N, CA, C, O and CB atoms as a CASP TS submission, in Angstrom:
PFRMAT TS
TARGET T0000
AUTHOR 0000-0000-0000
METHOD Language model
MODEL 1
PARENT N/A
ATOM      1  N   MET     1     -68.606-119.547  15.350  1.00  0.00           N
ATOM      2  CA  MET     1     -69.907-119.560  15.980  1.00  0.00           C
ATOM      3  C   MET     1     -69.711-119.803  17.478  1.00  0.00           C
ATOM      4  O   MET     1     -68.881-120.610  17.896  1.00  0.00           O
ATOM      5  CB  MET     1     -70.830-120.643  15.343  1.00  0.00           C
ATOM      6  N   ILE     2     -70.497-119.082  18.265  1.00  0.00           N
ATOM      7  CA  ILE     2     -70.458-119.238  19.718  1.00  0.00           C
ATOM      8  C   ILE     2     -71.821-119.720  20.187  1.00  0.00           C
ATOM      9  O   ILE     2     -72.850-119.150  19.823  1.00  0.00           O
ATOM     10  CB  ILE     2     -70.065-117.900  20.425  1.00  0.00           C
ATOM     11  N   ASN     3     -71.823-120.754  20.982  1.00  0.00           N
ATOM     12  CA  ASN     3     -73.048-121.233  21.609  1.00  0.00           C
ATOM     13  C   ASN     3     -73.022-120.853  23.083  1.00  0.00           C
ATOM     14  O   ASN     3     -72.049-121.121  23.787  1.00  0.00           O
ATOM     15  CB  ASN     3     -73.208-122.773  21.431  1.00  0.00           C
ATOM     16  N   VAL     4     -74.092-120.233  23.537  1.00  0.00           N
ATOM     17  CA  VAL     4     -74.205-119.875  24.945  1.00  0.00           C
ATOM     18  C   VAL     4     -75.370-120.655  25.522  1.00  0.00           C
ATOM     19  O   VAL     4     -76.489-120.602  25.011  1.00  0.00           O
ATOM     20  CB  VAL     4     -74.399-118.331  25.140  1.00  0.00           C
ATOM     21  N   GLN     5     -75.090-121.378  26.591  1.00  0.00           N
ATOM     22  CA  GLN     5     -76.145-122.153  27.232  1.00  0.00           C
ATOM     23  C   GLN     5     -76.574-121.456  28.512  1.00  0.00           C
ATOM     24  O   GLN     5     -75.759-120.895  29.244  1.00  0.00           O
ATOM     25  CB  GLN     5     -75.674-123.597  27.528  1.00  0.00           C
ATOM     26  N   SER     6     -77.872-121.508  28.758  1.00  0.00           N
ATOM     27  CA  SER     6     -78.350-120.895  29.984  1.00  0.00           C
ATOM     28  C   SER     6     -77.999-121.761  31.190  1.00  0.00           C
ATOM     29  O   SER     6     -77.762-122.965  31.090  1.00  0.00           O
ATOM     30  CB  SER     6     -79.861-120.665  29.913  1.00  0.00           C
ATOM     31  N   ASP     7     -77.981-121.084  32.331  1.00  0.00           N
ATOM     32  CA  ASP     7     -77.687-121.749  33.598  1.00  0.00           C
ATOM     33  C   ASP     7     -78.930-122.521  34.030  1.00  0.00           C
ATOM     34  O   ASP     7     -79.936-121.918  34.402  1.00  0.00           O
ATOM     35  CB  ASP     7     -77.251-120.719  34.697  1.00  0.00           C
ATOM     36  N   VAL     8     -78.867-123.839  33.985  1.00  0.00           N
ATOM     37  CA  VAL     8     -80.030-124.658  34.353  1.00  0.00           C
ATOM     38  C   VAL     8     -80.034-125.031  35.828  1.00  0.00           C
ATOM     39  O   VAL     8     -81.043-125.513  36.343  1.00  0.00           O
ATOM     40  CB  VAL     8     -80.064-125.921  33.515  1.00  0.00           C
ATOM     41  N   THR     9     -78.925-124.813  36.506  1.00  0.00           N
ATOM     42  CA  THR     9     -78.843-125.099  37.933  1.00  0.00           C
ATOM     43  C   THR     9     -78.777-123.779  38.689  1.00  0.00           C
ATOM     44  O   THR     9     -77.807-123.032  38.563  1.00  0.00           O
ATOM     45  CB  THR     9     -77.609-125.993  38.260  1.00  0.00           C
ATOM     46  N   SER    10     -79.796-123.500  39.462  1.00  0.00           N
ATOM     47  CA  SER    10     -79.833-122.257  40.238  1.00  0.00           C
ATOM     48  C   SER    10     -78.758-122.272  41.312  1.00  0.00           C
ATOM     49  O   SER    10     -78.362-123.335  41.789  1.00  0.00           O
ATOM     50  CB  SER    10     -81.220-122.053  40.877  1.00  0.00           C
ATOM     51  N   PRO    11     -78.282-121.075  41.696  1.00  0.00           N
ATOM     52  CA  PRO    11     -77.322-121.020  42.798  1.00  0.00           C
ATOM     53  C   PRO    11     -77.986-121.478  44.091  1.00  0.00           C
ATOM     54  O   PRO    11     -79.180-121.258  44.297  1.00  0.00           O
ATOM     55  CB  PRO    11     -76.753-119.590  42.961  1.00  0.00           C
ATOM     56  N   VAL    12     -77.227-122.101  44.938  1.00  0.00           N
ATOM     57  CA  VAL    12     -77.736-122.533  46.243  1.00  0.00           C
ATOM     58  C   VAL    12     -76.913-121.874  47.345  1.00  0.00           C
ATOM     59  O   VAL    12     -75.764-121.488  47.131  1.00  0.00           O
ATOM     60  CB  VAL    12     -77.692-124.085  46.376  1.00  0.00           C
ATOM     61  N   VAL    13     -77.509-121.754  48.510  1.00  0.00           N
ATOM     62  CA  VAL    13     -76.807-121.192  49.654  1.00  0.00           C
ATOM     63  C   VAL    13     -75.820-122.223  50.173  1.00  0.00           C
ATOM     64  O   VAL    13     -76.198-123.347  50.503  1.00  0.00           O
ATOM     65  CB  VAL    13     -77.799-120.761  50.767  1.00  0.00           C
ATOM     66  N   VAL    14     -74.557-121.837  50.242  1.00  0.00           N
ATOM     67  CA  VAL    14     -73.504-122.710  50.750  1.00  0.00           C
ATOM     68  C   VAL    14     -73.369-122.521  52.257  1.00  0.00           C
ATOM     69  O   VAL    14     -73.214-123.489  53.002  1.00  0.00           O
ATOM     70  CB  VAL    14     -72.157-122.424  50.039  1.00  0.00           C
ATOM     71  N   SER    15     -73.429-121.268  52.696  1.00  0.00           N
ATOM     72  CA  SER    15     -73.337-120.967  54.122  1.00  0.00           C
ATOM     73  C   SER    15     -73.877-119.572  54.372  1.00  0.00           C
ATOM     74  O   SER    15     -74.134-118.813  53.437  1.00  0.00           O
ATOM     75  CB  SER    15     -71.878-121.088  54.628  1.00  0.00           C
ATOM     76  N   ASN    16     -74.045-119.243  55.650  1.00  0.00           N
ATOM     77  CA  ASN    16     -74.434-117.886  56.013  1.00  0.00           C
ATOM     78  C   ASN    16     -73.849-117.578  57.375  1.00  0.00           C
ATOM     79  O   ASN    16     -73.525-118.480  58.148  1.00  0.00           O
ATOM     80  CB  ASN    16     -75.982-117.715  56.016  1.00  0.00           C
ATOM     81  N   SER    17     -73.720-116.303  57.656  1.00  0.00           N
ATOM     82  CA  SER    17     -73.181-115.892  58.954  1.00  0.00           C
ATOM     83  C   SER    17     -73.794-114.559  59.349  1.00  0.00           C
ATOM     84  O   SER    17     -74.233-113.781  58.502  1.00  0.00           O
ATOM     85  CB  SER    17     -71.630-115.792  58.910  1.00  0.00           C
ATOM     86  N   PHE    18     -73.815-114.310  60.660  1.00  0.00           N
ATOM     87  CA  PHE    18     -74.343-113.069  61.208  1.00  0.00           C
ATOM     88  C   PHE    18     -73.243-112.347  61.966  1.00  0.00           C
ATOM     89  O   PHE    18     -72.371-112.976  62.564  1.00  0.00           O
ATOM     90  CB  PHE    18     -75.556-113.338  62.127  1.00  0.00           C
ATOM     91  N   VAL    19     -73.292-111.019  61.936  1.00  0.00           N
ATOM     92  CA  VAL    19     -72.404-110.179  62.736  1.00  0.00           C
ATOM     93  C   VAL    19     -73.291-109.146  63.413  1.00  0.00           C
ATOM     94  O   VAL    19     -74.030-108.422  62.746  1.00  0.00           O
ATOM     95  CB  VAL    19     -71.270-109.496  61.856  1.00  0.00           C
ATOM     96  N   ALA    20     -73.216-109.079  64.739  1.00  0.00           N
ATOM     97  CA  ALA    20     -74.021-108.106  65.489  1.00  0.00           C
ATOM     98  C   ALA    20     -73.115-106.978  65.956  1.00  0.00           C
ATOM     99  O   ALA    20     -72.233-107.171  66.793  1.00  0.00           O
ATOM    100  CB  ALA    20     -74.740-108.778  66.705  1.00  0.00           C
ATOM    101  N   ARG    21     -73.349-105.815  65.406  1.00  0.00           N
ATOM    102  CA  ARG    21     -72.657-104.596  65.839  1.00  0.00           C
ATOM    103  C   ARG    21     -73.746-103.625  66.225  1.00  0.00           C
ATOM    104  O   ARG    21     -74.632-103.989  66.998  1.00  0.00           O
ATOM    105  CB  ARG    21     -71.704-103.998  64.711  1.00  0.00           C
ATOM    106  N   SER    22     -73.721-102.401  65.718  1.00  0.00           N
ATOM    107  CA  SER    22     -74.828-101.480  65.986  1.00  0.00           C
ATOM    108  C   SER    22     -76.092-101.955  65.272  1.00  0.00           C
ATOM    109  O   SER    22     -77.205-101.606  65.663  1.00  0.00           O
ATOM    110  CB  SER    22     -74.464-100.042  65.540  1.00  0.00           C
ATOM    111  N   THR    23     -75.906-102.757  64.218  1.00  0.00           N
ATOM    112  CA  THR    23     -77.014-103.404  63.510  1.00  0.00           C
ATOM    113  C   THR    23     -76.635-104.865  63.298  1.00  0.00           C
ATOM    114  O   THR    23     -75.470-105.242  63.420  1.00  0.00           O
ATOM    115  CB  THR    23     -77.324-102.688  62.137  1.00  0.00           C
ATOM    116  N   LEU    24     -77.621-105.664  62.984  1.00  0.00           N
ATOM    117  CA  LEU    24     -77.377-107.073  62.682  1.00  0.00           C
ATOM    118  C   LEU    24     -77.155-107.208  61.186  1.00  0.00           C
ATOM    119  O   LEU    24     -78.004-106.811  60.387  1.00  0.00           O
ATOM    120  CB  LEU    24     -78.563-107.974  63.156  1.00  0.00           C
ATOM    121  N   GLN    25     -76.009-107.770  60.806  1.00  0.00           N
ATOM    122  CA  GLN    25     -75.724-107.988  59.394  1.00  0.00           C
ATOM    123  C   GLN    25     -75.596-109.478  59.120  1.00  0.00           C
ATOM    124  O   GLN    25     -75.043-110.234  59.918  1.00  0.00           O
ATOM    125  CB  GLN    25     -74.440-107.247  58.972  1.00  0.00           C
ATOM    126  N   MET    26     -76.117-109.871  57.983  1.00  0.00           N
ATOM    127  CA  MET    26     -76.049-111.266  57.559  1.00  0.00           C
ATOM    128  C   MET    26     -75.331-111.329  56.224  1.00  0.00           C
ATOM    129  O   MET    26     -75.555-110.493  55.348  1.00  0.00           O
ATOM    130  CB  MET    26     -77.469-111.901  57.457  1.00  0.00           C
ATOM    131  N   THR    27     -74.470-112.320  56.073  1.00  0.00           N
ATOM    132  CA  THR    27     -73.834-112.594  54.786  1.00  0.00           C
ATOM    133  C   THR    27     -74.265-113.980  54.345  1.00  0.00           C
ATOM    134  O   THR    27     -74.167-114.946  55.102  1.00  0.00           O
ATOM    135  CB  THR    27     -72.269-112.488  54.876  1.00  0.00           C
ATOM    136  N   VAL    28     -74.741-114.067  53.118  1.00  0.00           N
ATOM    137  CA  VAL    28     -75.149-115.338  52.528  1.00  0.00           C
ATOM    138  C   VAL    28     -74.149-115.663  51.429  1.00  0.00           C
ATOM    139  O   VAL    28     -73.904-114.847  50.540  1.00  0.00           O
ATOM    140  CB  VAL    28     -76.625-115.280  51.969  1.00  0.00           C
ATOM    141  N   ASN    29     -73.573-116.860  51.495  1.00  0.00           N
ATOM    142  CA  ASN    29     -72.580-117.310  50.521  1.00  0.00           C
ATOM    143  C   ASN    29     -73.252-118.287  49.555  1.00  0.00           C
ATOM    144  O   ASN    29     -73.803-119.304  49.976  1.00  0.00           O
ATOM    145  CB  ASN    29     -71.350-117.978  51.232  1.00  0.00           C
ATOM    146  N   PHE    30     -73.204-117.974  48.269  1.00  0.00           N
ATOM    147  CA  PHE    30     -73.839-118.802  47.250  1.00  0.00           C
ATOM    148  C   PHE    30     -72.823-119.665  46.515  1.00  0.00           C
ATOM    149  O   PHE    30     -71.619-119.410  46.563  1.00  0.00           O
ATOM    150  CB  PHE    30     -74.592-117.931  46.260  1.00  0.00           C
ATOM    151  N   SER    31     -73.323-120.680  45.839  1.00  0.00           N
ATOM    152  CA  SER    31     -72.482-121.668  45.162  1.00  0.00           C
ATOM    153  C   SER    31     -71.878-121.180  43.858  1.00  0.00           C
ATOM    154  O   SER    31     -70.936-121.788  43.349  1.00  0.00           O
ATOM    155  CB  SER    31     -73.275-122.894  44.895  1.00  0.00           C
ATOM    156  N   GLU    32     -72.398-120.098  43.310  1.00  0.00           N
ATOM    157  CA  GLU    32     -71.888-119.598  42.033  1.00  0.00           C
ATOM    158  C   GLU    32     -72.056-118.085  41.958  1.00  0.00           C
ATOM    159  O   GLU    32     -72.734-117.478  42.788  1.00  0.00           O
ATOM    160  CB  GLU    32     -72.612-120.280  40.849  1.00  0.00           C
ATOM    161  N   VAL    33     -71.435-117.496  40.962  1.00  0.00           N
ATOM    162  CA  VAL    33     -71.511-116.053  40.758  1.00  0.00           C
ATOM    163  C   VAL    33     -72.959-115.675  40.429  1.00  0.00           C
ATOM    164  O   VAL    33     -73.638-116.356  39.660  1.00  0.00           O
ATOM    165  CB  VAL    33     -70.538-115.594  39.619  1.00  0.00           C
ATOM    166  N   LEU    34     -73.412-114.570  41.033  1.00  0.00           N
ATOM    167  CA  LEU    34     -74.790-114.112  40.895  1.00  0.00           C
ATOM    168  C   LEU    34     -74.897-112.918  39.958  1.00  0.00           C
ATOM    169  O   LEU    34     -73.916-112.218  39.706  1.00  0.00           O
ATOM    170  CB  LEU    34     -75.362-113.754  42.254  1.00  0.00           C
ATOM    171  N   ASN    35     -76.087-112.700  39.454  1.00  0.00           N
ATOM    172  CA  ASN    35     -76.390-111.492  38.693  1.00  0.00           C
ATOM    173  C   ASN    35     -76.498-110.350  39.706  1.00  0.00           C
ATOM    174  O   ASN    35     -77.309-110.443  40.628  1.00  0.00           O
ATOM    175  CB  ASN    35     -77.723-111.651  37.838  1.00  0.00           C
ATOM    176  N   PRO    36     -75.718-109.284  39.572  1.00  0.00           N
ATOM    177  CA  PRO    36     -75.740-108.200  40.559  1.00  0.00           C
ATOM    178  C   PRO    36     -77.115-107.563  40.768  1.00  0.00           C
ATOM    179  O   PRO    36     -77.430-107.140  41.881  1.00  0.00           O
ATOM    180  CB  PRO    36     -74.775-107.141  40.146  1.00  0.00           C
ATOM    181  N   LEU    37     -77.927-107.489  39.733  1.00  0.00           N
ATOM    182  CA  LEU    37     -79.253-106.876  39.867  1.00  0.00           C
ATOM    183  C   LEU    37     -80.198-107.719  40.711  1.00  0.00           C
ATOM    184  O   LEU    37     -80.952-107.175  41.518  1.00  0.00           O
ATOM    185  CB  LEU    37     -79.864-106.650  38.499  1.00  0.00           C
ATOM    186  N   THR    38     -80.171-109.023  40.541  1.00  0.00           N
ATOM    187  CA  THR    38     -81.061-109.879  41.330  1.00  0.00           C
ATOM    188  C   THR    38     -80.477-110.177  42.706  1.00  0.00           C
ATOM    189  O   THR    38     -81.221-110.359  43.670  1.00  0.00           O
ATOM    190  CB  THR    38     -81.333-111.187  40.589  1.00  0.00           C
ATOM    191  N   ALA    39     -79.162-110.226  42.802  1.00  0.00           N
ATOM    192  CA  ALA    39     -78.522-110.523  44.096  1.00  0.00           C
ATOM    193  C   ALA    39     -78.759-109.434  45.125  1.00  0.00           C
ATOM    194  O   ALA    39     -78.814-109.716  46.322  1.00  0.00           O
ATOM    195  CB  ALA    39     -77.032-110.719  43.909  1.00  0.00           C
ATOM    196  N   THR    40     -78.901-108.195  44.679  1.00  0.00           N
ATOM    197  CA  THR    40     -79.078-107.072  45.602  1.00  0.00           C
ATOM    198  C   THR    40     -80.520-106.563  45.648  1.00  0.00           C
ATOM    199  O   THR    40     -80.772-105.458  46.128  1.00  0.00           O
ATOM    200  CB  THR    40     -78.155-105.938  45.211  1.00  0.00           C
ATOM    201  N   ASN    41     -81.456-107.354  45.158  1.00  0.00           N
ATOM    202  CA  ASN    41     -82.871-106.996  45.196  1.00  0.00           C
ATOM    203  C   ASN    41     -83.484-107.564  46.479  1.00  0.00           C
ATOM    204  O   ASN    41     -83.583-108.783  46.619  1.00  0.00           O
ATOM    205  CB  ASN    41     -83.624-107.530  43.927  1.00  0.00           C
ATOM    206  N   PRO    42     -83.900-106.702  47.423  1.00  0.00           N
ATOM    207  CA  PRO    42     -84.441-107.201  48.699  1.00  0.00           C
ATOM    208  C   PRO    42     -85.673-108.085  48.543  1.00  0.00           C
ATOM    209  O   PRO    42     -85.959-108.894  49.426  1.00  0.00           O
ATOM    210  CB  PRO    42     -84.785-106.041  49.586  1.00  0.00           C
ATOM    211  N   ALA    43     -86.406-107.951  47.446  1.00  0.00           N
ATOM    212  CA  ALA    43     -87.590-108.783  47.231  1.00  0.00           C
ATOM    213  C   ALA    43     -87.226-110.258  47.044  1.00  0.00           C
ATOM    214  O   ALA    43     -88.101-111.119  47.132  1.00  0.00           O
ATOM    215  CB  ALA    43     -88.366-108.284  46.015  1.00  0.00           C
ATOM    216  N   ASN    44     -85.957-110.562  46.788  1.00  0.00           N
ATOM    217  CA  ASN    44     -85.525-111.948  46.592  1.00  0.00           C
ATOM    218  C   ASN    44     -85.128-112.650  47.883  1.00  0.00           C
ATOM    219  O   ASN    44     -84.675-113.794  47.854  1.00  0.00           O
ATOM    220  CB  ASN    44     -84.372-111.985  45.639  1.00  0.00           C
ATOM    221  N   TYR    45     -85.295-111.969  49.017  1.00  0.00           N
ATOM    222  CA  TYR    45     -84.932-112.538  50.312  1.00  0.00           C
ATOM    223  C   TYR    45     -86.102-112.356  51.271  1.00  0.00           C
ATOM    224  O   TYR    45     -86.770-111.322  51.247  1.00  0.00           O
ATOM    225  CB  TYR    45     -83.639-111.874  50.880  1.00  0.00           C
ATOM    226  N   ALA    46     -86.354-113.353  52.113  1.00  0.00           N
ATOM    227  CA  ALA    46     -87.438-113.241  53.089  1.00  0.00           C
ATOM    228  C   ALA    46     -87.141-114.115  54.293  1.00  0.00           C
ATOM    229  O   ALA    46     -86.546-115.186  54.176  1.00  0.00           O
ATOM    230  CB  ALA    46     -88.791-113.636  52.458  1.00  0.00           C
ATOM    231  N   PHE    47     -87.566-113.638  55.448  1.00  0.00           N
ATOM    232  CA  PHE    47     -87.495-114.410  56.681  1.00  0.00           C
ATOM    233  C   PHE    47     -88.913-114.814  57.067  1.00  0.00           C
ATOM    234  O   PHE    47     -89.843-114.024  56.903  1.00  0.00           O
ATOM    235  CB  PHE    47     -86.805-113.595  57.826  1.00  0.00           C
ATOM    236  N   ALA    48     -89.093-116.014  57.569  1.00  0.00           N
ATOM    237  CA  ALA    48     -90.417-116.492  57.954  1.00  0.00           C
ATOM    238  C   ALA    48     -91.020-115.644  59.067  1.00  0.00           C
ATOM    239  O   ALA    48     -92.235-115.446  59.099  1.00  0.00           O
ATOM    240  CB  ALA    48     -90.343-117.945  58.394  1.00  0.00           C
ATOM    241  N   SER    49     -90.195-115.142  59.974  1.00  0.00           N
ATOM    242  CA  SER    49     -90.715-114.399  61.117  1.00  0.00           C
ATOM    243  C   SER    49     -90.897-112.914  60.835  1.00  0.00           C
ATOM    244  O   SER    49     -91.353-112.187  61.718  1.00  0.00           O
ATOM    245  CB  SER    49     -89.802-114.573  62.290  1.00  0.00           C
ATOM    246  N   GLY    50     -90.557-112.432  59.635  1.00  0.00           N
ATOM    247  CA  GLY    50     -90.880-111.088  59.228  1.00  0.00           C
ATOM    248  C   GLY    50     -89.856-109.981  59.319  1.00  0.00           C
ATOM    249  O   GLY    50     -90.210-108.849  58.990  1.00  0.00           O
ATOM    250  N   PRO    51     -88.596-110.200  59.742  1.00  0.00           N
ATOM    251  CA  PRO    51     -87.644-109.085  59.709  1.00  0.00           C
ATOM    252  C   PRO    51     -87.480-108.547  58.288  1.00  0.00           C
ATOM    253  O   PRO    51     -87.668-109.273  57.312  1.00  0.00           O
ATOM    254  CB  PRO    51     -86.278-109.527  60.266  1.00  0.00           C
ATOM    255  N   THR    52     -87.135-107.292  58.191  1.00  0.00           N
ATOM    256  CA  THR    52     -86.887-106.685  56.887  1.00  0.00           C
ATOM    257  C   THR    52     -85.386-106.584  56.665  1.00  0.00           C
ATOM    258  O   THR    52     -84.603-106.620  57.615  1.00  0.00           O
ATOM    259  CB  THR    52     -87.556-105.286  56.783  1.00  0.00           C
ATOM    260  N   ILE    53     -84.996-106.458  55.420  1.00  0.00           N
ATOM    261  CA  ILE    53     -83.578-106.338  55.093  1.00  0.00           C
ATOM    262  C   ILE    53     -83.356-105.092  54.253  1.00  0.00           C
ATOM    263  O   ILE    53     -84.254-104.625  53.552  1.00  0.00           O
ATOM    264  CB  ILE    53     -83.071-107.595  54.347  1.00  0.00           C
ATOM    265  N   SER    54     -82.139-104.563  54.338  1.00  0.00           N
ATOM    266  CA  SER    54     -81.783-103.374  53.564  1.00  0.00           C
ATOM    267  C   SER    54     -80.281-103.370  53.340  1.00  0.00           C
ATOM    268  O   SER    54     -79.561-104.237  53.836  1.00  0.00           O
ATOM    269  CB  SER    54     -82.239-102.071  54.286  1.00  0.00           C
ATOM    270  N   ASN    55     -79.822-102.384  52.587  1.00  0.00           N
ATOM    271  CA  ASN    55     -78.389-102.171  52.352  1.00  0.00           C
ATOM    272  C   ASN    55     -77.692-103.410  51.785  1.00  0.00           C
ATOM    273  O   ASN    55     -76.631-103.801  52.272  1.00  0.00           O
ATOM    274  CB  ASN    55     -77.712-101.758  53.646  1.00  0.00           C
ATOM    275  N   LEU    56     -78.271-104.017  50.779  1.00  0.00           N
ATOM    276  CA  LEU    56     -77.683-105.216  50.180  1.00  0.00           C
ATOM    277  C   LEU    56     -76.467-104.858  49.337  1.00  0.00           C
ATOM    278  O   LEU    56     -76.501-103.927  48.533  1.00  0.00           O
ATOM    279  CB  LEU    56     -78.720-105.956  49.324  1.00  0.00           C
ATOM    280  N   THR    57     -75.396-105.614  49.536  1.00  0.00           N
ATOM    281  CA  THR    57     -74.187-105.431  48.739  1.00  0.00           C
ATOM    282  C   THR    57     -73.673-106.792  48.283  1.00  0.00           C
ATOM    283  O   THR    57     -73.724-107.777  49.020  1.00  0.00           O
ATOM    284  CB  THR    57     -73.098-104.673  49.545  1.00  0.00           C
ATOM    285  N   LEU    58     -73.186-106.817  47.071  1.00  0.00           N
ATOM    286  CA  LEU    58     -72.598-108.025  46.510  1.00  0.00           C
ATOM    287  C   LEU    58     -71.091-107.893  46.604  1.00  0.00           C
ATOM    288  O   LEU    58     -70.524-106.892  46.168  1.00  0.00           O
ATOM    289  CB  LEU    58     -73.056-108.258  45.035  1.00  0.00           C
ATOM    290  N   ALA    59     -70.442-108.891  47.167  1.00  0.00           N
ATOM    291  CA  ALA    59     -68.984-108.877  47.317  1.00  0.00           C
ATOM    292  C   ALA    59     -68.308-108.947  45.949  1.00  0.00           C
ATOM    293  O   ALA    59     -68.908-109.416  44.982  1.00  0.00           O
ATOM    294  CB  ALA    59     -68.516-110.052  48.207  1.00  0.00           C
ATOM    295  N   PRO    60     -67.067-108.484  45.867  1.00  0.00           N
ATOM    296  CA  PRO    60     -66.326-108.540  44.597  1.00  0.00           C
ATOM    297  C   PRO    60     -66.237-109.944  43.990  1.00  0.00           C
ATOM    298  O   PRO    60     -66.097-110.077  42.774  1.00  0.00           O
ATOM    299  CB  PRO    60     -64.934-108.008  44.806  1.00  0.00           C
ATOM    300  N   ASN    61     -66.315-110.997  44.819  1.00  0.00           N
ATOM    301  CA  ASN    61     -66.249-112.357  44.266  1.00  0.00           C
ATOM    302  C   ASN    61     -67.539-112.751  43.556  1.00  0.00           C
ATOM    303  O   ASN    61     -67.586-113.785  42.890  1.00  0.00           O
ATOM    304  CB  ASN    61     -65.949-113.360  45.374  1.00  0.00           C
ATOM    305  N   GLY    62     -68.606-111.924  43.693  1.00  0.00           N
ATOM    306  CA  GLY    62     -69.864-112.188  43.014  1.00  0.00           C
ATOM    307  C   GLY    62     -70.716-113.267  43.628  1.00  0.00           C
ATOM    308  O   GLY    62     -71.783-113.586  43.104  1.00  0.00           O
ATOM    309  N   LYS    63     -70.264-113.844  44.740  1.00  0.00           N
ATOM    310  CA  LYS    63     -70.978-114.965  45.357  1.00  0.00           C
ATOM    311  C   LYS    63     -71.540-114.658  46.743  1.00  0.00           C
ATOM    312  O   LYS    63     -72.399-115.394  47.228  1.00  0.00           O
ATOM    313  CB  LYS    63     -70.063-116.143  45.453  1.00  0.00           C
ATOM    314  N   ASP    64     -71.083-113.602  47.386  1.00  0.00           N
ATOM    315  CA  ASP    64     -71.477-113.307  48.762  1.00  0.00           C
ATOM    316  C   ASP    64     -72.313-112.038  48.818  1.00  0.00           C
ATOM    317  O   ASP    64     -71.899-110.995  48.311  1.00  0.00           O
ATOM    318  CB  ASP    64     -70.240-113.167  49.660  1.00  0.00           C
ATOM    319  N   VAL    65     -73.492-112.123  49.434  1.00  0.00           N
ATOM    320  CA  VAL    65     -74.374-110.981  49.581  1.00  0.00           C
ATOM    321  C   VAL    65     -74.490-110.665  51.069  1.00  0.00           C
ATOM    322  O   VAL    65     -74.802-111.540  51.876  1.00  0.00           O
ATOM    323  CB  VAL    65     -75.777-111.258  48.945  1.00  0.00           C
ATOM    324  N   THR    66     -74.234-109.400  51.426  1.00  0.00           N
ATOM    325  CA  THR    66     -74.340-108.956  52.808  1.00  0.00           C
ATOM    326  C   THR    66     -75.458-107.921  52.893  1.00  0.00           C
ATOM    327  O   THR    66     -75.587-107.054  52.028  1.00  0.00           O
ATOM    328  CB  THR    66     -72.984-108.367  53.322  1.00  0.00           C
ATOM    329  N   PHE    67     -76.265-108.027  53.955  1.00  0.00           N
ATOM    330  CA  PHE    67     -77.349-107.064  54.146  1.00  0.00           C
ATOM    331  C   PHE    67     -77.634-106.862  55.630  1.00  0.00           C
ATOM    332  O   PHE    67     -77.234-107.663  56.475  1.00  0.00           O
ATOM    333  CB  PHE    67     -78.621-107.532  53.420  1.00  0.00           C
ATOM    334  N   THR    68     -78.333-105.774  55.921  1.00  0.00           N
ATOM    335  CA  THR    68     -78.730-105.440  57.280  1.00  0.00           C
ATOM    336  C   THR    68     -80.091-106.058  57.556  1.00  0.00           C
ATOM    337  O   THR    68     -80.996-105.989  56.724  1.00  0.00           O
ATOM    338  CB  THR    68     -78.763-103.902  57.495  1.00  0.00           C
ATOM    339  N   VAL    69     -80.230-106.670  58.745  1.00  0.00           N
ATOM    340  CA  VAL    69     -81.491-107.290  59.153  1.00  0.00           C
ATOM    341  C   VAL    69     -82.100-106.427  60.252  1.00  0.00           C
ATOM    342  O   VAL    69     -81.459-106.156  61.267  1.00  0.00           O
ATOM    343  CB  VAL    69     -81.275-108.771  59.645  1.00  0.00           C
ATOM    344  N   MET    70     -83.344-105.999  60.041  1.00  0.00           N
ATOM    345  CA  MET    70     -84.035-105.139  61.001  1.00  0.00           C
ATOM    346  C   MET    70     -85.343-105.792  61.423  1.00  0.00           C
ATOM    347  O   MET    70     -86.051-106.365  60.594  1.00  0.00           O
ATOM    348  CB  MET    70     -84.297-103.736  60.399  1.00  0.00           C
ATOM    349  N   ASP    71     -85.663-105.708  62.701  1.00  0.00           N
ATOM    350  CA  ASP    71     -86.942-106.217  63.193  1.00  0.00           C
ATOM    351  C   ASP    71     -88.055-105.336  62.650  1.00  0.00           C
ATOM    352  O   ASP    71     -87.969-104.110  62.718  1.00  0.00           O
ATOM    353  CB  ASP    71     -86.974-106.258  64.752  1.00  0.00           C
ATOM    354  N   SER    72     -89.100-105.954  62.112  1.00  0.00           N
ATOM    355  CA  SER    72     -90.172-105.136  61.524  1.00  0.00           C
ATOM    356  C   SER    72     -91.158-104.655  62.546  1.00  0.00           C
ATOM    357  O   SER    72     -92.112-103.957  62.203  1.00  0.00           O
ATOM    358  CB  SER    72     -90.900-105.908  60.467  1.00  0.00           C
TER
END
């Protein structure tokens, strides 16, 4: 018999960083491996001042999400 317990502790942001090239990119580092479908869903991220995000990618480690930040 196998017992599977749900994750009762949500992932938290450990750190984040920005890289400015031709576009502004942000990487958010989480405390645990994420579900790829929810990690790359732009509706799960928001900025108070209103920039939009696109091109979300989940790193192979499953914990880092990188996306493009655009002024709305």
